[in-house]
C-alpha positions in Angstrom: 5.2 56.1 -37.2 2.2 58.3 -36.3 2.3 62.0 -36.4 1.7 63.6 -33.0 -1.0 66.2 -32.9 -0.2 69.5 -31.4 -3.0 70.6 -29.0 -3.0 74.3 -28.3 -5.3 74.5 -25.3 -6.5 77.9 -24.0 -8.1 78.5 -20.7 -11.9 79.1 -20.7 -13.2 82.6 -20.6 -13.4 83.8 -17.0 -10.5 81.6 -15.8 -8.5 84.6 -14.8 -11.3 86.0 -12.7 -11.7 82.7 -11.0 -8.0 82.4 -10.3 -8.0 86.0 -8.9 -11.0 85.2 -6.7 -9.2 82.1 -5.3 -6.1 84.2 -4.6 -8.3 86.9 -3.0 -10.1 84.4 -0.8 -6.8 82.9 0.3 -5.4 86.3 1.2 -8.6 87.3 3.1 -8.5 84.0 5.1 -4.8 84.5 5.8 -5.4 88.0 7.0 -8.3 86.8 9.2 -6.2 84.1 10.7 -3.4 86.6 11.4 -5.5 89.5 12.7 -8.7 87.8 13.8 -10.7 90.7 12.4 -13.3 90.1 9.7 -13.7 93.8 9.0 -10.2 93.8 7.5 -10.7 90.6 5.5 -13.7 91.7 3.5 -12.2 94.9 2.0 -9.0 93.0 1.4 -10.9 90.4 -0.6 -12.5 93.0 -2.8 -9.3 95.1 -3.2 -7.1 92.2 -4.2 -9.3 89.8 -6.1 -10.9 92.1 -8.6 -7.7 93.8 -9.9 -5.8 90.5 -9.8 -8.6 88.7 -11.7 -8.6 91.4 -14.3 -4.8 91.2 -14.7 -4.8 87.4 -15.1 -7.8 87.4 -17.4 -6.1 89.9 -19.7 -3.0 87.7 -19.8 -5.1 84.6 -20.7 -7.4 86.2 -23.3 -5.2 88.6 -25.2 -2.9 87.2 -27.9 0.7 88.3 -28.2 0.0 90.4 -31.3 -3.0 92.2 -29.8 -1.4 93.4 -26.5 -2.3 97.0 -25.6 0.4 98.6 -23.5 -1.8 101.2 -21.9 -4.3 98.6 -20.7 -1.4 96.5 -19.4 0.1 99.4 -17.5 -3.3 100.1 -15.8 -3.7 96.4 -14.9 -0.2 96.3 -13.4 -0.9 99.4 -11.4 -4.2 98.0 -10.1 -2.4 94.8 -9.2 0.3 96.7 -7.3 -2.3 98.7 -5.5 -4.1 95.5 -4.4 -0.9 94.0 -3.1 0.0 97.3 -1.3 -3.5 97.4 0.2 -3.0 93.8 1.5 0.2 94.5 3.3 -1.0 97.9 4.5 -4.1 96.5 6.1 -2.3 93.6 7.7 0.4 95.9 9.0 -2.1 98.4 10.4 -4.2 95.7 12.0 -1.1 94.3 13.8 -0.3 97.7 15.2 -3.8 98.3 16.5 
């Protein structure tokens, strides 16, 4: 019987930023479809994709032993602000 090899794959460097950008583009397109206003979609893309990409990249690249709690708190706060910005912009655009 052959021994099975354990492959420990890690995502490539920058995968978190790419995933954050994809989620940001999706949110921007969704807000454009809902509000039909491009001026809302562009800041939403920047406000959501950058913090989300940083958060996901930090999760991918940092090993369990090397986690820094202060950096993680800042990234979670940036992510929460991005999500809040998304809902706030969509809500305000629907009212106007």
